[in-house]
C-alpha positions in Angstrom: -137.8 -127.8 189.0 -137.2 -125.1 191.6 -135.6 -121.8 190.7 -132.5 -122.8 192.7 -132.1 -125.8 190.4 -132.7 -123.7 187.2 -130.9 -120.3 187.6 -131.8 -119.0 184.1 -133.3 -115.7 183.2 -136.6 -115.7 181.3 -137.7 -118.8 183.2 -139.9 -119.0 186.4 -142.6 -116.6 185.4 -144.5 -115.4 188.6 -147.7 -115.7 186.7 -150.1 -118.7 186.8 -151.1 -119.5 183.2 -154.7 -119.7 182.3 -155.9 -122.9 180.7 -155.7 -122.2 177.0 -157.3 -125.5 175.9 -160.7 -123.9 176.2 -162.1 -120.6 175.0 -161.2 -117.7 177.3 -163.2 -115.1 175.5 -165.5 -114.3 178.4 -162.7 -114.2 180.9 -160.5 -112.0 178.7 -163.4 -109.6 178.0 -164.1 -109.2 181.7 -160.5 -108.7 182.7 -159.6 -106.2 180.0 -162.0 -103.8 181.6 -161.0 -104.7 185.2 -159.2 -101.7 186.8 -156.9 -104.0 188.6 -155.6 -105.7 185.4 -152.1 -104.9 184.2 -150.7 -104.3 180.7 -147.1 -105.0 179.7 -146.3 -102.8 176.7 -143.7 -103.8 174.1 -142.5 -101.5 171.4 -141.0 -103.5 168.5 -140.4 -106.3 170.9 -138.7 -104.2 173.6 -140.1 -103.4 177.1 -140.9 -100.0 178.6 -138.5 -99.6 181.5 -138.9 -96.9 184.3 -136.7 -96.6 187.4 -135.0 -99.9 186.8 -138.1 -102.0 186.5 -140.6 -102.9 183.8 -143.4 -100.4 183.5 -146.9 -102.0 184.0 -149.9 -100.0 182.9 -153.5 -100.3 184.1 -156.0 -101.8 181.8 -157.5 -98.4 181.3 -154.4 -97.4 179.3 -155.4 -99.7 176.5 -157.5 -96.9 174.9 -154.3 -95.0 174.3 -153.0 -97.7 172.0 -156.1 -98.0 169.8 -158.1 -101.1 168.7 -155.4 -102.2 166.3 -152.8 -103.0 169.0 -152.9 -106.8 169.7 -153.3 -108.0 173.2 -152.2 -111.4 174.6 -153.1 -113.0 177.9 -150.1 -113.8 180.0 -151.5 -115.1 183.3 -152.7 -114.2 186.8 -150.9 -113.4 190.0 -152.6 -112.7 193.4 -156.0 -112.2 191.6 -154.5 -109.7 189.1 -154.6 -110.5 185.4 -151.6 -109.6 183.2 -151.8 -108.9 179.4 -149.1 -108.0 176.9 -149.9 -105.2 174.4 -148.0 -104.6 171.2 -147.3 -100.9 171.2 -145.8 -101.2 167.7 -149.4 -101.3 166.3 -150.6 -98.3 168.2 -152.7 -95.4 166.8 -149.5 -93.6 165.6 -147.0 -96.3 164.8 -144.0 -94.0 164.6 -144.6 -92.7 168.1 -144.2 -95.1 171.1 -147.1 -94.7 173.6 -146.2 -93.8 177.2 -142.6 -93.1 176.3 -142.8 -90.1 178.6 -142.9 -92.3 181.7 -139.8 -94.5 180.7 -137.7 -95.7 177.9 -138.4 -98.6 175.5 -135.2 -100.5 176.1 -133.6 -103.2 173.9 -134.5 -106.4 175.7 -131.0 -107.6 176.1 -130.1 -104.3 177.9 -133.3 -104.5 179.9 -132.2 -108.0 181.1 -129.4 -106.3 183.0 -131.8 -103.9 184.7 -135.2 -105.2 185.5 -136.1 -107.8 188.1 -136.0 -111.4 186.9 -139.8 -111.9 187.5 -140.5 -108.9 185.2 -138.1 -110.3 182.5 -139.9 -113.6 182.5 -143.2 -111.8 181.9 -141.7 -109.6 179.2 -140.1 -112.6 177.5 -143.5 -114.4 177.4 -145.1 -111.4 175.7 -142.3 -110.9 173.2 -142.4 -114.6 172.3 -146.1 -114.5 171.5 -146.0 -111.2 169.6 -143.1 -112.3 167.4 -144.8 -115.6 166.5 -148.2 -113.9 165.7 -146.4 -111.2 163.6 -144.6 -113.9 161.6 -147.6 -116.3 161.1 -150.5 -114.3 159.7 -151.6 -117.0 157.2 -152.7 -120.6 157.4 -149.9 -123.1 156.5 -152.6 -125.5 155.1 -154.6 -123.3 152.8 -152.9 -119.8 152.8 -155.9 -117.9 154.0 -155.5 -115.2 156.7 -155.8 -116.5 160.2 -157.0 -114.8 163.4 -155.7 -114.8 166.9 -157.9 -116.5 169.5 -157.8 -117.6 173.2 -155.8 -114.5 174.2 -153.0 -115.3 171.8 -152.7 -119.0 172.7 -153.3 -120.0 169.1 -154.5 -118.9 165.6 -157.3 -120.4 163.7 -158.1 -120.4 160.0 -161.7 -119.3 159.3 -161.5 -121.0 155.9 -160.3 -124.6 156.6 -160.6 -124.4 160.5 -156.9 -125.4 161.0 -155.5 -124.5 164.4 -151.9 -123.1 164.7 -150.0 -122.9 167.9 -147.0 -120.7 168.9 -143.7 -122.3 167.7 -140.9 -123.5 169.9 -137.5 -124.3 168.4 -135.5 -126.6 170.6 -131.7 -126.0 170.9 -129.0 -128.1 172.5 -126.3 -125.9 174.1 -123.2 -127.8 175.4 -120.3 -126.9 177.6 -117.8 -129.5 176.6 -115.1 -130.3 179.2 -111.9 -132.3 179.3 -110.3 -132.8 182.7 -110.0 -129.3 184.1 -110.7 -127.3 181.0 -113.8 -126.4 179.0 -114.3 -125.6 175.3 -115.6 -122.2 174.3 -116.0 -120.8 170.8 -117.3 -117.9 168.7 -119.6 -117.9 165.8 -119.2 -115.2 163.0 -122.2 -113.4 164.5 -120.5 -112.8 167.9 -118.3 -109.8 168.7 -114.6 -110.5 168.6 -113.3 -111.7 171.9 -116.6 -113.1 173.2 -116.5 -116.9 173.7 -119.4 -119.1 174.6 -120.7 -122.7 174.8 -121.4 -124.3 171.5 -125.0 -124.9 170.4 -127.2 -126.1 167.6 -130.9 -126.7 166.7 -132.3 -130.1 167.5 -133.4 -131.8 164.2 -136.6 -133.8 163.4 -136.8 -137.1 165.3 -133.6 -136.4 167.2 -133.2 -136.4 171.0 -131.5 -133.4 172.7 -128.5 -135.6 173.7 -128.2 -136.8 170.1 -128.2 -133.2 168.9 -125.6 -132.2 171.4 -123.3 -135.0 170.2 -123.9 -134.3 166.5 -123.5 -130.5 166.8 -120.2 -130.6 168.7 -118.7 -133.1 166.3 -119.9 -131.1 163.2 -118.9 -127.7 164.6 -115.7 -128.5 166.4 -114.7 -132.1 165.6 -115.0 -133.2 169.3 -116.6 -136.5 170.4 -118.8 -136.3 173.5 -118.7 -139.3 175.9 -120.9 -138.4 178.9 -123.7 -135.9 178.2 -125.4 -134.6 181.3 -128.5 -132.4 181.2 -128.4 -129.4 183.5 -131.4 -127.1 182.9 -133.3 -125.2 180.2 -134.1 -121.6 179.3 -136.9 -120.0 177.3 -135.1 -117.7 174.8 -137.4 -115.3 173.1 -135.1 -114.4 170.2 -137.5 -115.2 168.8 -138.8 -118.5 170.1 -136.1 -121.0 171.2 -136.0 -123.4 174.1 -132.4 -123.8 175.1 -131.5 -127.2 176.7 -128.2 -127.0 178.6 -125.7 -129.8 178.9 -122.3 -130.4 180.4 -120.4 -133.2 178.6 -117.1 -134.9 178.7 -114.9 -135.3 175.6 -112.5 -138.0 174.5 -109.6 -135.5 174.0 -108.9 -131.9 173.1 -108.5 -132.3 169.4 -110.3 -129.6 167.4 -111.4 -129.6 163.8 -113.5 -126.5 163.3 -116.2 -125.9 160.7 -115.1 -122.3 160.1 -118.5 -121.4 158.5 -120.0 -122.0 161.9 -117.1 -121.4 164.4 -114.5 -118.9 163.6 -112.6 -119.4 166.9 -112.5 -122.0 169.6 -110.2 -122.9 172.5 -109.8 -124.9 175.6 -109.8 -122.7 178.7 -108.8 -124.0 182.2 -111.1 -123.6 185.2 -109.0 -121.0 186.9 -109.3 -118.7 183.9 -113.0 -119.2 183.7 -113.3 -118.4 187.4 -111.4 -115.2 186.7 -113.6 -114.3 183.8 -116.7 -114.8 185.9 -115.3 -112.4 188.4 -114.8 -109.8 185.7 -111.0 -109.9 185.7 -109.6 -108.6 182.4 -108.3 -111.2 179.9 -108.0 -111.7 176.1 -111.6 -113.0 176.0 -114.9 -112.3 177.6 -117.9 -114.5 178.3 -121.7 -114.0 177.8 -123.7 -111.9 180.2 -125.5 -113.4 183.2 -128.9 -113.6 181.6 -127.6 -116.2 179.1 -127.7 -120.0 179.7 -124.1 -120.2 178.5 -123.1 -118.1 181.4 -125.1 -120.2 183.8 -123.4 -123.4 182.5 -120.0 -121.8 183.1 -121.1 -120.7 186.6 -122.2 -124.2 187.5 -119.1 -126.0 186.0 -116.7 -123.5 187.6 -117.8 -124.6 191.1 -116.5 -128.1 190.4 
């Protein structure tokens, strides 16, 4: 799929991935001392931003973080190898390294500032660090595991089990009926913000089945024509958002108020106005979200 077909942020990394099926130890060792290699520092999952772009450091800067700081291999572009480095595990954990050259910016705020290519690289690094931080032990025997292949997996020295970064699939659906779409708000969203409805895909369930089940469970609507649009890696911490536009039988709503505290049908003209930033009694998610991109696509007819 070309970027024009998939407009989502965090997708379309400019880096070519290195084959992680085989040991990359020699390659990584060589590139970590290559002066041309670049480091992407993250402090507690957030990127270092300077002058409106992500700050990339030379490989020589690694010594400032100390040996404890994990490094993950992200890929190669034009002969330059890129690594992520977790600044949270630096020599002095309470002090963010290189904060004098920029600001470690919450990633959702950074998404509105940095180039999209930078954001795709940052998202990849954040995804890996969050997974490694949350999976230090073997799920089979409980022993401590170690990161190998530049962060592509963890292995257990005790039982030799291999563990790979987790991806949680999610179906997100813009339900439509004639010239209106359904938007809702979960209890975790700020008051006034309305978005497409979404839910995790369960075991042995297709994304389309999940879309139909979730919309019925959350809002009581029955989907009739479910059309896949595009997907988005979502590193909060490790979801793969699969976006759909789907027709409904009618506009009857029966909300599960534990999941959806507010939902309403909004006509296309009001969505177009909201996308243009015109004030209203609701607002929609920012541009870097897949929900916003679904609305953008549907609003054009």
